[in-house]
Every structure is written in C-alpha cells, then in structure tokens.
C-alpha positions in Angstrom: -41.9 -16.4 7.4 -39.3 -14.8 5.2 -36.7 -12.5 6.8 -37.3 -8.9 6.5 -36.1 -5.5 7.8 -38.4 -5.0 10.7 -40.5 -2.0 11.5 -39.7 0.4 14.3 -35.9 0.3 13.6 -35.4 -3.3 14.9 -32.5 -5.2 13.3 -32.9 -7.3 10.2 -34.3 -10.7 10.7 -33.9 -11.2 14.4 -35.6 -9.1 17.0 -33.7 -10.6 20.0 -30.4 -9.3 18.7 -31.4 -5.6 18.9 -29.2 -4.9 21.9 -26.1 -6.6 20.4 -26.6 -4.9 17.0 -26.7 -1.5 18.6 -23.5 -2.2 20.5 -21.2 -1.8 17.5 -18.6 1.0 17.6 -19.4 4.0 15.5 -16.4 3.4 13.3 -17.9 0.1 12.2 -15.3 -2.1 14.0 -16.1 -5.0 16.2 -14.2 -7.1 18.7 -13.9 -10.8 18.0 -14.9 -11.8 21.5 -18.6 -12.1 20.9 -18.2 -14.3 17.9 -17.4 -17.5 19.8 -20.2 -17.0 22.2 -22.7 -16.3 19.4 -21.7 -19.4 17.3 -22.9 -22.9 18.1 -21.2 -25.5 16.0 -22.6 -28.9 15.0 -20.8 -31.8 13.7 -20.7 -31.9 9.9 -22.6 -34.7 8.0 -21.1 -38.1 8.7 -19.7 -40.2 5.9 -18.7 -37.3 3.6 -15.0 -36.6 3.2 -14.0 -33.1 3.8 -12.6 -31.4 0.7 -9.1 -29.9 1.0 -7.1 -27.5 -1.1 -3.5 -26.5 -1.7 -2.4 -23.5 -3.6 1.1 -23.2 -5.0 3.6 -20.8 -3.5 2.7 -18.2 -0.9 -1.0 -18.1 -1.9 -2.1 -21.1 0.3 -2.0 -19.3 3.6 -4.5 -16.7 2.4 -6.6 -18.4 -0.3 -6.3 -22.0 1.0 -6.9 -20.8 4.6 -10.1 -19.0 3.6 -11.3 -22.2 1.8 -10.8 -24.4 4.8 -12.5 -21.8 7.0 -15.4 -21.7 4.6 -15.8 -25.4 4.7 -15.9 -25.3 8.5 -18.5 -22.5 8.4 -20.8 -24.6 6.1 -20.2 -28.1 7.3 -19.7 -27.5 11.1 -20.8 -24.2 12.4 -24.0 -23.7 10.3 -25.2 -27.3 9.8 -27.6 -27.7 12.7 -30.6 -29.8 13.8 -34.1 -28.6 12.9 -37.5 -28.7 14.5 -39.5 -31.0 12.2 -42.8 -29.6 13.3 -41.9 -26.1 12.2 -39.8 -26.9 9.1 -40.8 -30.3 7.7 -44.3 -29.2 6.6 -43.8 -30.9 3.2 -42.9 -34.3 4.8 -39.9 -34.5 2.5 -37.1 -33.7 4.9 -35.3 -36.7 6.3 -34.2 -37.7 9.8 -30.9 -38.8 8.4 -29.0 -36.5 8.5 -31.6 -34.7 10.6 -30.0 -31.3 9.9 -30.3 -28.3 7.7 -28.2 -25.2 7.0 -29.1 -22.1 8.9 -28.4 -18.6 7.6 -25.6 -17.8 10.0 -24.3 -17.3 13.5 -26.9 -14.6 14.1 -29.8 -16.3 12.3 -31.2 -19.7 13.4 -33.5 -20.1 10.4 -32.6 -21.0 6.8 -34.9 -18.5 5.1 -35.9 -18.9 1.4 -33.2 -16.7 -0.1 -30.4 -18.0 2.2 -31.5 -21.6 1.8 -31.5 -21.3 -2.0 -28.3 -19.3 -2.3 -26.3 -21.6 0.0 -27.4 -24.7 -1.8 -26.7 -23.2 -5.2 -23.3 -21.8 -4.1 -21.8 -25.0 -2.6 -24.0 -27.1 -0.3 -25.6 -29.2 -3.0 -22.1 -30.4 -4.0 -20.4 -30.7 -0.6 -23.3 -31.8 1.6 -26.2 -32.8 -0.7 -28.5 -34.5 1.8 -28.4 -31.5 4.1 -28.9 -29.1 1.1 -32.0 -31.1 0.1 -33.4 -30.8 3.6 -32.6 -27.0 3.6 -34.5 -26.5 0.3 -37.5 -28.4 1.5 -37.5 -26.5 4.8 -38.7 -23.4 2.9 -41.5 -25.1 1.0 -45.1 -25.9 2.0 -48.1 -27.9 0.9 -51.0 -26.1 -0.6 -54.6 -27.0 0.3 -54.7 -29.5 -2.5 -51.5 -31.1 -1.3 -49.2 -29.8 -4.1 -45.9 -28.2 -3.3 -45.0 -24.5 -3.5 -42.2 -22.3 -2.1 -43.5 -20.7 1.1 -45.8 -17.8 0.2 -44.8 -14.8 2.3 -44.6 -11.1 1.7 -41.2 -11.3 -0.1 -42.3 -12.9 -3.3 -39.3 -11.6 -5.2 -37.0 -14.0 -3.3 -39.0 -17.1 -4.1 -37.7 -17.6 -7.6 -34.1 -18.2 -6.7 -35.3 -21.4 -5.1 -36.1 -22.7 -8.5 -32.6 -22.0 -9.8 -31.1 -23.7 -6.8 -33.4 -26.7 -7.1 -32.4 -27.3 -10.8 -28.8 -27.0 -9.8 -29.3 -29.5 -7.0 -30.6 -32.0 -9.5 -27.7 -31.5 -11.9 -25.3 -32.0 -9.0 -27.0 -35.1 -7.5 -29.0 -36.7 -10.2 -31.8 -37.2 -7.6 -34.9 -37.9 -9.7 -37.2 -38.2 -6.7 -36.2 -34.7 -5.7 -36.6 -33.6 -9.3 -40.2 -34.6 -9.5 -41.2 -32.8 -6.4 -39.0 -29.8 -7.1 -40.6 -29.4 -10.6 -44.0 -29.2 -9.0 -42.9 -26.6 -6.5 -41.1 -24.6 -9.1 -44.0 -24.5 -11.6 -46.6 -23.6 -8.9 -44.4 -20.9 -7.5 -43.6 -19.3 -10.8 -47.2 -19.3 -12.0 -48.3 -17.7 -8.7 -45.6 -15.0 -9.0 -46.5 -14.4 -12.7 -50.2 -14.1 -11.9 -49.7 -11.6 -9.0 -46.6 -9.6 -9.8 -46.0 -9.4 -13.6 -46.4 -6.0 -15.3 -47.9 -6.7 -18.7 -47.1 -3.2 -20.0 -43.3 -3.7 -19.5 -43.1 -7.4 -19.6 -41.2 -7.4 -16.3 -41.8 -8.7 -12.8 -42.5 -6.2 -10.1 -41.0 -6.1 -6.6 -37.8 -5.1 -4.8 -34.3 -6.3 -5.7 -32.5 -9.5 -4.7 -31.0 -9.0 -1.2 -32.5 -5.6 -0.9 -35.2 -6.1 1.7 -34.1 -3.1 3.7 -35.0 0.4 2.5 -31.3 1.5 2.7 -31.0 -0.3 -0.6 -33.0 2.4 -2.5 -32.8 6.1 -3.2 -35.5 8.6 -2.1 -38.0 8.0 -3.5 -39.1 5.3 -3.1 -37.4 5.6 0.4 -39.5 8.0 2.6 -37.2 9.7 5.1 -40.2 10.3 7.4 -41.1 6.6 7.5 -39.5 4.8 10.6 -39.8 1.3 9.1 -36.7 -0.3 7.6 -38.7 -2.9 5.6 -38.8 -2.1 2.0 -42.5 -2.8 1.4 -43.5 -0.3 4.1 -42.4 2.5 1.7 -45.0 3.4 -1.0 -44.2 2.3 -4.5 -41.6 -0.4 -3.7 -44.0 -3.2 -4.5 -44.2 -2.0 -8.2 -40.6 -1.4 -8.9 -39.0 -3.5 -11.7 -35.5 -4.4 -10.7 -32.6 -5.8 -12.6 -31.6 -8.6 -10.3 -35.1 -9.9 -9.7 -35.9 -10.0 -13.4 -32.7 -11.7 -14.3 -33.4 -14.4 -11.6 -36.9 -14.8 -13.1 -35.3 -15.4 -16.5 -33.2 -18.1 -14.9 -36.2 -19.4 -13.1 -38.2 -19.8 -16.3 -35.3 -21.7 -17.9 -34.7 -23.9 -14.8 -38.4 -24.7 -14.6 -38.4 -25.5 -18.3 -35.5 -27.9 -17.9 -37.2 -29.6 -15.0 -40.5 -29.9 -16.9 -38.6 -31.3 -19.9 -36.7 -33.8 -17.7 -40.0 -35.0 -16.2 -41.8 -35.4 -19.5 -43.9 -32.2 -19.5 -42.8 -30.8 -22.9 -45.8 -28.4 -23.1 -44.8 -26.6 -19.9 -41.2 -26.6 -21.0 -42.1 -24.9 -24.3 -44.3 -22.4 -22.4 -41.5 -21.3 -20.0 -38.8 -21.2 -22.6 -41.0 -18.8 -24.7 -41.7 -16.7 -21.6 -37.9 -16.6 -20.9 -37.3 -15.2 -24.3 -39.9 -12.5 -23.9 -38.5 -11.6 -20.4 -34.9 -11.4 -21.7 -36.0 -9.1 -24.5 -37.9 -6.9 -22.0 -35.0 -6.6 -19.7 -32.7 -5.6 -22.5 -35.3 -3.2 -23.9 -36.1 -1.4 -20.6 -33.0 -1.8 -18.3 -30.1 -1.8 -20.7 -28.3 1.5 -21.1 -26.5 1.5 -24.5 -24.9 4.8 -24.0 -23.3 3.5 -20.7 -22.6 -0.1 -21.8 -24.3 -1.4 -18.7 -27.7 -2.0 -17.0 -29.7 0.3 -14.8 -30.9 -0.7 -11.3 -34.7 -0.4 -11.4 -37.7 1.3 -13.0 -40.2 3.1 -10.8 -43.6 1.6 -11.2 -45.6 4.2 -9.4 -45.6 7.8 -8.2 -44.2 10.9 -9.8 -41.2 9.0 -11.2 -43.2 6.2 -12.7 -41.4 4.8 -15.8 -38.1 6.4 -14.8 -35.0 4.2 -14.9 -32.6 4.6 -11.9 -29.0 4.3 -13.2 -27.3 3.1 -10.1 -25.0 0.1 -10.4 -26.5 -3.0 -8.8 -23.8 -5.5 -8.4 -26.0 -8.5 -7.9 -28.1 -7.5 -10.9 -25.1 -7.1 -13.1 -23.7 -10.5 -12.0 -27.1 -12.2 -12.6 -27.3 -10.6 -16.1 -24.2 -12.5 -16.9 -24.8 -15.7 -14.9 -28.5 -16.0 -15.9 -27.9 -15.6 -19.6 -29.6 -12.2 -20.0 -26.5 -10.3 -21.3 -25.0 -11.1 -24.6 -21.3 -11.7 -24.8 -20.7 -8.2 -26.0 -22.9 -6.8 -23.2 -21.1 -8.9 -20.6 -17.8 -7.5 -21.7 -18.8 -3.9 -21.2 -20.6 -4.7 -17.9 -17.5 -6.3 -16.5 -15.3 -3.5 -17.8 -17.4 -0.7 -16.3 -18.4 -1.9 -12.9 -17.1 0.2 -10.0 -15.0 -1.5 -7.3 -14.3 0.0 -3.8 -11.0 -0.9 -2.1 -12.5 -3.9 -0.3 -14.7 -5.2 -3.1 -17.6 -4.6 -5.3 -20.5 -3.1 -3.4 -24.3 -3.8 -3.5 -25.3 -0.5 -5.1 -23.0 2.3 -6.3 -22.8 5.2 -5.7 -24.0 6.4 -2.3 -27.5 7.6 -2.1 -27.8 11.2 -1.0 -28.5 10.3 2.6 -25.3 8.2 2.9 -21.6 8.7 2.6 -18.2 7.0 3.3 -18.6 7.8 7.0 -22.2 6.5 7.0 -22.5 3.8 4.3 -26.0 2.5 3.7 -26.6 -1.1 4.9 -27.7 -2.2 1.4 -25.9 0.6 -0.6 -22.2 1.2 -1.0 -21.1 -1.6 1.3 -19.5 -5.0 0.9 -21.5 -8.2 1.3 -19.1 -11.0 0.6 -22.0 -13.0 -0.9 -22.4 -10.3 -3.5 -18.7 -10.4 -4.2 -18.9 -14.1 -4.8 -21.7 -13.7 -7.4 -19.8 -10.9 -9.1 -16.5 -12.9 -9.2 -18.3 -15.9 -10.7 -19.8 -13.7 -13.4 -16.3 -12.4 -14.1 -15.1 -15.9 -14.7 -18.1 -16.7 -17.0 -17.2 -13.5 -18.9 -13.6 -14.6 -19.3 -12.1 -12.1 -16.9 -9.6 -14.1 -14.9 -8.2 -10.9 -13.5 -11.5 -9.8 -12.0 -12.1 -13.3 -10.6 -8.8 -13.1 -8.9 -9.7 -9.8 -7.4 -13.0 -11.2 -6.0 -11.3 -14.3 -4.5 -8.6 -12.2 -2.9 -11.2 -9.6 -1.6 -13.2 -12.2 0.3 -10.1 -14.1 1.5 -8.6 -10.9 2.9 -11.8 -10.1 4.7 -11.9 -13.6 6.3 -8.2 -13.4 7.1 -8.8 -10.4 9.4 -10.1 -12.7 12.2 -10.7 -16.1 10.7 -14.5 -15.6 10.3 -16.9 -14.9 7.5 -19.0 -11.9 8.6 -22.2 -10.7 7.0 -21.2 -7.2 5.9 -18.0 -5.1 5.8 -17.1 -1.5 5.3 -16.2 -1.0 1.6 -13.3 1.4 2.3 -11.6 -0.2 5.4 -12.8 -3.8 5.4 -13.9 -3.4 9.0 -17.0 -5.4 10.2 -19.8 -2.9 9.6 -23.5 -3.5 9.3 -24.0 -0.1 7.7 -26.6 2.6 8.3 -30.3 2.5 7.9 -33.1 4.7 9.4 -30.5 7.1 10.9 -28.5 4.5 12.9 -25.8 1.9 12.5 -26.8 -1.7 12.3 -25.0 -4.9 13.2 -23.1 -7.3 11.0 -23.7 -10.9 12.0 -20.9 -13.4 12.6 -20.3 -16.7 10.7 -22.7 -15.7 7.9 -23.2 -18.8 5.8 -23.6 -17.3 2.4 -20.5 -15.2 2.9 -18.6 -18.6 3.2 -20.4 -20.4 0.4 -19.9 -17.4 -1.8 -16.2 -18.0 -1.4 -16.6 -21.7 -2.1 -18.6 -20.8 -5.3 -15.6 -18.7 -6.4 -13.2 -21.5 -5.9 -15.3 -24.4 -7.3 -17.2 -22.7 -10.2 -14.7 -19.8 -10.7 -11.2 -21.0 -10.3 -11.8 -24.7 -11.1 -14.7 -23.9 -13.5 -16.9 -26.8 -12.4 -19.9 -27.0 -14.7 -22.6 -29.5 -13.6 -24.5 -31.2 -16.4 -27.0 -34.1 -16.6 -24.3 -36.5 -17.7 -21.4 -35.4 -15.6 -19.0 -32.5 -14.9 -17.2 -30.4 -17.4 -14.6 -27.8 -16.5 -13.9 -24.2 -17.6 -11.2 -23.2 -15.2 -9.6 -19.8 -14.7 -6.3 -19.9 -12.8 -4.6 -16.5 -12.1 -0.8 -16.3 -12.6 1.2 -17.4 -9.5 -1.7 -19.4 -8.0 -0.7 -22.8 -9.3 -0.4 -25.6 -9.3 -3.5 -25.9 -7.2 -5.2 -29.1 -6.1 -8.7 -29.5 -4.8 -9.0 -33.0 -3.2 -11.7 -35.1 -1.7 -14.5 -33.5 -3.6 -17.7 -35.6 -3.2 -19.7 -36.0 -6.4 -22.5 -38.5 -6.7 -20.9 -41.9 -6.1 -17.3 -40.8 -6.5 -14.6 -38.7 -4.9 -12.5 -36.3 -7.1 -9.0 -34.9 -6.8 -8.6 -32.1 -9.2 -5.3 -30.4 -10.1 -4.8 -27.2 -12.2 -1.4 -26.3 -13.6 -0.2 -23.3 -15.6 -2.4 -20.2 -15.7 -5.1 -18.5 -17.6 -8.3 -20.1 -19.0 -7.2 -21.9 -22.2 -7.0 -25.6 -21.7 -3.9 -27.2 -23.1 -4.8 -30.7 -22.0 -7.1 -32.5 -19.6 -6.9 -36.1 -18.2 -9.0 -38.3 -16.1 -6.9 -41.0 -14.3 -4.2 -40.3 -16.9 -6.4 -40.5 -20.0 -7.6 -37.7 -22.1 -11.1 -36.5 -21.2 -13.6 -33.7 -21.8 -16.1 -34.9 -19.2 -16.2 -36.7 -15.8 -19.1 -39.1 -16.4 -21.7 -39.0 -13.7 -21.8 -42.8 -13.3 -18.3 -43.4 -12.1 -17.6 -44.8 -8.6 -14.6 -44.7 -6.4 -11.8 -42.1 -6.3 -10.6 -40.4 -9.5 -7.9 -37.9 -10.5 -8.5 -35.0 -12.8 -5.6 -32.9 -14.2 -6.1 -29.8 -16.3 -3.2 -28.0 -17.8 -3.8 -24.3 -18.7 -1.9 -21.8 -20.8 
C-alpha cells in the first residue's frame, strides 16, 4: 500500500506515530532526545567500501560532515532487513544481502516513491544490491505472472519507479534486472495511460509528486470543511494536471523507450519516444507561462475552475522540467533565474496558500523538504548555475549540521524541525529521513562532481563553487571498480581530465580495480 495522508487527521504514513507527531512544540522546534530512540541502525552492506570525501579549506566540516552523515543514514540507519512474505511478491529480491532501504526513521516501509527516489538519488551507485531489492519490493506480479509497479490509489507516484529503474541499469549494467524492469515499466506506463490520460489536454491527470497531503493545494480543490488530509478525498484532485507529475511521465516514456530499445523491442521504443514528444509539447502548451518565464503548478480538471492554470511555483515540478528534458535551454535559464528561495531553501510550493502563513506554514506548501532542495540543486547544475547549486548544497548541509541528522521537513524561515500545518493542526517531521540524506548525496555526486552514467561508462560535468576545492571523493564503488575522483580549480569549464594520469573523456564501464580520476576546472 502506498503511503498517504490518512483520513481523520492522523499523521502521514504511520498511524502509530500520532501521539509523537502531536507532541511537537508550537514553534516547530523539536528536541533531539527522541531521535536516537526512534532510530534503529543496521549494518551496511558487507564488501562495499564506504565512500569518503574531503573538501578544501574550511568547507569540510560543514559540507564533508553532511556527506559522511548522509552515507551513514543510507548505508547504516535505513538499510534494514525485510519480511520476504510481505515484500518479495515478485520473487526477485535476494537473500544476499537480505535488506532493503526503508523510507526513514519514522517509516518502516520503502514505499514506491521513496524506494524509487532513494535508488535514483544515490543507492543504485553506493549500494546497488540493496537498491535492486528496494525497487523490487514495490512491484507485484499480475494474474498472468507479468511484472508491474504495485497498483494502489497513488498512481501518479508509480512512474518515477521507471526513471529510477533505467538509472539503476545505467549504473550497474545488470541485464537480468533490465529485462524484468522493462516489463514492469511498460505495463505500468500503459496502465496509467489507459486510466489517467486526458486526451483533450494531452496530459496525465492526478496530484503532484510528493503532494499526497491536501496542504499542498489551494482551495479549491482543498475543501476546508473536509477533515481528511489525503488529497484524493477532496473533489477534483483526481483530475488535476500537474507540472511535476507530467514531467516525470515524460521522463518515464523516455526511460521505457530506452529499456525497450536495449532489450530489442524497437517498436515499443518508437511508440514511447513519439508519446514523449507529444507530452512535452502539451506541457509547454498548457503549463508554460511565457509572460512570467516559468511554469505554472497545475490545471484544474473539474469544477468551477476547470481549465484554469494555477500559477504557484512548484519547486519539484520546475526541477523536473529541467532534469527530465521538458524545458528548453532558454526556458531552463529563466526558470532558474525566477524561482523564489526562502532563507533556509527552496520550498515545495510558493507562495503561501490563503489558509497558511509564516507562523503556520502548510505541510506541503511554503516549507523546506531537503529532498526537494536536492532535486532543485541538481537542476541548477544541469542548467549551468554553479551558484544555485552551491546554495542548495549549503542549505541542506546547514540543516543537517543543526543536530547531525537528516530530518524530513524544516521551517523555511528558521530552519527548525517543523512538520508544517494541515487540517488546522501542526504535524510531525520524522527523523533520519532517507531521501533527505540521498538528496544531499545526489547534489554531491551528480551536482558537484557531475557524474553522468551512460551505457559505456561514466562521463563528468562537474560544478565546483569557488573556495570549495580541491575536493576528493574517494572509494566510490562503480560496477567492478573503485574510483577516487579529485576536482581542482572552480567553475564548470573543464581545463583537463585524466584517468590514472592519462587524458580521458570517459571512465569505461569494463575497468576493474582502483582508479584515479582528476578533473581540473577553470
């Protein structure tokens, strides 16, 4: 069952934590004493070297400390044993390592969205066998025995699995995984298209990525008299057409096409590439705001506002527009230029809806989820904005530095641990949230170091802010090798790159043993 904001005002995803969630102070602060008790740590996967990092100058304590803490979060705290009866319904999970990645210290399950995001962010690189288990934990067999992402009432979160699965193959080169993943991806995408595609707009219907709570939407569709926090319990939310969800479907089409091509199904590859082109055109026709130089949040699909575009800034949607190839380079530049930041980071949705304010920020509204900051910072790097990448890295590192933990949600003005407001009360923010940590790892690996996984190996497009270098990422596991990667200089223009002292443009996937990469920037 996919996580959801539960009815009757109970906390998101875990009913048993209602009492603890309600115990937060009104100002959004929390003591650190419950964190240790709530966290159960498990040994990280055996046989895999832990990556390390060292930033130049005074940056290492903050930025390097957060990296080391994020690795501990992923590889120790949230890598846990699973119940094979409940989770291995595909028969594809393996007893070695016998673990998967849970959503965080407050959530024992992996969940479709969390499993996919954590694998995509970092786990497929740092702990590939556990990431593979985690991806299969949220899949099921259909009556005919074929694979599909688990079919629950949050269909809009299923497509990110496809993106993560293709990334997992690019990282690992695991062809057995690829064959099964292609089947699951194609079946999932076709089911979603059949049930949730609006032919008039050419867009997919359903709520936004991460926004399973009604605090993530204005009124309407939010109904102030409805006591449920779950988005689908509010009329009209099932037919919304949201930026983030449609950008992910665009990426899902392309990922499925790549998987189909790689497994020899060229017909399906052509079908999905054509569908991706149509979807990208529809997103830009209906959600792009040329007068503002950015995208809107969602289009109402029903009710008195049917057809109306809400112009709020959705940070995940804007990030995905860049990361998923929906925005052109010119569009990406203006999107990055015009996105609002609060003092502690970019927020889920800006500005406050009418029922929220700085003293009562909405749980999915003007509040900081570090995972969202990670996506946004990576988009900034892809868009060539080293300065905005630096801000995102520093924002998350500063939040972690407060008490040495990666929390789920923070107040956007103060940085305090704060689960935000929903249905007229303040909610909890869970400790040791996995995707908060892997969001930071994503910023370091794919943002600062610019790691780009391809079929034949790794290429680099690094972005090193001034004063951060030299920086060395050592002990990075990649297929059959271990990499030590050093960046010198600053900026994103590569002056020279070497592999074991020789000029290179690619780290070939077939290498074995330990290798040194050095990239000089200017």
